[in-house]
Backbone bond lengths (Angstrom), bond angles and torsions (degrees), N, CA, C in turn:
res aa  C-N    CA-C-N  psi(-1)  N-CA   C-N-CA  omega(-1)  CA-C   N-CA-C  phi
1 X - - - 1.442 - - 1.518 110.13 -
2 X 1.300 116.09 149.35 1.451 120.51 172.22 1.514 109.02 -77.74
3 X 1.298 115.33 164.40 1.467 122.25 -179.49 1.525 111.21 57.98
4 X 1.318 115.80 43.67 1.453 121.69 178.60 1.525 108.18 -93.60
5 X 1.311 117.41 107.69 1.456 122.46 -179.43 1.506 109.78 164.95
6 X 1.319 115.21 -175.35 1.462 119.08 177.24 1.523 109.20 -72.82
7 X 1.311 115.07 166.09 1.463 120.14 -179.94 1.526 110.81 -57.41
8 X 1.345 117.30 -43.96 1.466 120.62 -176.46 1.520 111.67 -70.75
9 X 1.319 118.53 -32.16 1.459 120.64 175.21 1.525 111.01 -66.41
10 X 1.306 116.03 -39.02 1.467 120.83 178.81 1.523 110.30 -66.39
11 X 1.344 116.88 -43.54 1.466 121.01 178.26 1.528 110.09 -61.95
12 X 1.328 116.53 -43.73 1.462 121.51 179.32 1.532 110.86 -59.95
13 X 1.308 117.21 -46.90 1.466 121.01 -179.99 1.520 110.78 -63.96
14 X 1.316 117.79 -39.91 1.468 120.69 179.82 1.531 111.00 -65.02
15 X 1.331 117.45 -41.27 1.468 121.10 178.56 1.523 110.12 -63.58
16 X 1.343 116.56 -47.19 1.462 119.75 178.88 1.522 111.21 -61.62
17 X 1.320 117.43 -40.12 1.466 120.98 -178.10 1.528 111.75 -66.96
18 X 1.317 117.23 -44.59 1.468 120.52 179.76 1.527 110.30 -64.26
19 X 1.326 117.15 -43.98 1.463 120.47 178.53 1.526 110.94 -64.02
20 X 1.330 117.39 -38.48 1.466 121.08 178.39 1.520 110.88 -63.83
21 X 1.310 117.08 -41.59 1.470 120.62 179.04 1.520 110.12 -64.64
22 X 1.328 117.34 -43.91 1.467 120.77 178.64 1.525 110.41 -61.97
23 X 1.341 116.81 -45.10 1.468 120.74 -179.71 1.530 110.77 -63.97
24 X 1.325 117.10 -41.45 1.463 120.61 179.99 1.525 111.39 -64.46
25 X 1.315 116.80 -45.14 1.473 120.22 179.74 1.530 110.09 -65.67
26 X 1.332 117.25 -40.17 1.462 120.15 178.48 1.530 111.13 -61.76
27 X 1.334 116.89 -42.14 1.467 117.91 -179.61 1.529 111.35 -71.37
28 X 1.312 118.12 -32.35 1.469 119.90 177.90 1.532 111.61 -69.71
29 X 1.313 116.40 -36.07 1.470 120.75 179.89 1.527 112.70 -84.51
30 X 1.348 115.53 -18.03 1.470 122.85 -173.92 1.532 110.71 56.95
31 X 1.324 115.26 36.75 1.461 121.43 -179.99 1.515 108.12 -155.22
32 X 1.333 116.59 133.30 1.464 120.34 170.68 1.516 107.35 -125.35
33 X 1.298 118.57 -83.11 1.466 120.63 171.87 1.520 110.63 -97.80
34 X 1.332 114.67 -31.11 1.466 122.29 173.85 1.525 107.40 -137.11
35 X 1.322 116.99 168.86 1.458 121.33 179.17 1.528 109.38 -64.16
36 X 1.334 115.94 141.99 1.468 121.77 -177.26 1.517 111.43 -98.21
37 X 1.320 114.47 151.54 1.463 120.20 168.85 1.528 107.55 -80.38
38 X 1.331 116.46 171.06 1.465 119.22 178.50 1.523 110.94 -64.93
39 X 1.325 117.13 -37.40 1.467 120.43 178.87 1.531 110.67 -62.01
40 X 1.330 116.69 -44.08 1.468 120.26 177.06 1.530 110.83 -62.66
41 X 1.323 117.15 -39.71 1.458 120.85 179.11 1.521 110.93 -61.11
42 X 1.320 116.77 -41.17 1.465 120.63 177.91 1.527 110.14 -64.46
43 X 1.332 117.58 -41.10 1.470 120.41 178.52 1.527 111.38 -64.53
44 X 1.339 117.84 -39.63 1.468 120.90 177.10 1.523 110.32 -64.22
45 X 1.336 117.34 -37.81 1.460 120.91 177.93 1.524 110.82 -65.45
46 X 1.325 116.42 -43.88 1.463 120.52 177.68 1.526 110.38 -61.12
47 X 1.327 116.37 -41.81 1.461 120.57 178.33 1.525 110.98 -60.94
48 X 1.324 117.16 -44.83 1.469 120.69 179.65 1.520 111.00 -61.80
49 X 1.331 117.18 -42.70 1.460 120.52 179.60 1.523 111.59 -66.73
50 X 1.324 116.69 -39.11 1.462 120.22 179.19 1.527 111.31 -65.66
51 X 1.320 116.68 -32.97 1.467 120.41 -178.26 1.523 113.00 -73.58
52 X 1.322 117.82 -20.41 1.467 119.47 177.89 1.527 112.58 -104.21
53 X 1.340 117.04 -1.61 1.462 120.83 179.07 1.521 109.96 -66.61
54 X 1.313 117.25 148.80 1.460 121.98 -175.27 1.533 111.16 -88.82
55 X 1.327 116.04 58.58 1.449 122.37 178.09 1.521 107.54 -154.84
56 X 1.308 116.54 123.83 1.465 120.18 -174.98 1.521 112.12 -62.27
57 X 1.337 117.58 -39.70 1.466 120.61 178.95 1.512 111.95 -62.18
58 X 1.326 116.27 -42.24 1.471 120.87 178.07 1.527 109.49 -67.08
59 X 1.328 117.29 -37.49 1.470 120.76 178.03 1.522 111.48 -60.89
60 X 1.330 116.63 -45.37 1.464 119.42 179.82 1.527 111.90 -68.14
61 X 1.335 117.60 -34.88 1.464 120.37 174.49 1.526 110.16 -64.63
62 X 1.326 117.23 -39.83 1.460 121.07 176.40 1.512 112.23 -64.85
63 X 1.337 115.97 -37.64 1.466 120.05 177.29 1.525 110.93 -66.22
64 X 1.329 116.61 -38.68 1.463 120.99 176.81 1.525 110.72 -64.74
65 X 1.330 116.76 -43.64 1.468 120.56 176.83 1.522 110.29 -63.50
66 X 1.333 117.73 -42.16 1.463 122.63 178.41 1.536 110.72 -58.64
67 X 1.336 116.71 -48.21 1.467 120.90 179.57 1.525 110.97 -64.14
68 X 1.330 117.16 -39.07 1.463 120.84 178.43 1.524 111.48 -63.81
69 X 1.319 116.68 -40.67 1.466 120.44 179.08 1.524 111.31 -66.92
70 X 1.321 116.84 -37.02 1.465 119.62 176.41 1.521 110.43 -64.09
71 X 1.338 116.83 -46.07 1.469 120.04 178.50 1.527 111.07 -61.39
72 X 1.328 116.87 -40.84 1.462 120.22 177.62 1.519 110.91 -60.16
73 X 1.329 116.74 -43.45 1.465 120.60 178.99 1.533 111.26 -64.23
74 X 1.325 116.70 -40.70 1.469 120.54 179.26 1.528 110.27 -61.90
75 X 1.342 117.02 -46.28 1.463 120.13 -179.85 1.526 111.46 -67.63
76 X 1.325 117.56 -37.24 1.457 120.72 176.97 1.520 111.13 -64.76
77 X 1.324 116.57 -40.23 1.467 119.92 -179.96 1.524 110.58 -65.21
78 X 1.341 117.08 -39.69 1.469 119.73 177.85 1.521 110.78 -65.99
79 X 1.331 116.43 -37.49 1.464 120.61 -178.46 1.525 110.71 -71.26
80 X 1.323 117.46 -43.65 1.471 121.96 -176.69 1.516 110.95 -79.58
81 X 1.332 117.14 -34.44 1.447 121.12 -175.36 1.509 110.45 93.90
82 X 1.291 115.83 175.69 1.463 119.61 -178.76 1.530 109.47 -76.67
83 X 1.331 116.58 146.98 1.471 118.64 -179.38 1.522 111.33 -67.31
84 X 1.313 115.03 155.11 1.456 120.52 179.36 1.521 109.87 -64.05
85 X 1.307 115.98 147.00 1.460 120.92 179.35 1.517 109.15 -72.64
86 X 1.305 116.24 129.24 1.474 121.33 179.06 1.525 107.19 -104.84
87 X 1.327 116.75 114.71 1.477 118.36 179.85 1.512 111.42 -67.61
88 X 1.316 115.37 145.27 1.474 118.81 -179.55 1.499 112.58 -90.13
């Protein structure tokens, strides 16, 4: 069966999985809150891979990198401002 483990192990795996999916989609789109540089895209890819790796220490390092990248994007968005409205 899937989700075989203690409640906290299941919660931990679900958090890592959701964050990995978000990181993977962000790196594929090269956009999260603002457009990413290639270096940021590589870091998001590394974060996604670390979050699905079969090692708890690597998972937590990936989660730390994921949170750091989100904070970086938030600060960059505040510094740059909102993008101009593009009429459809």
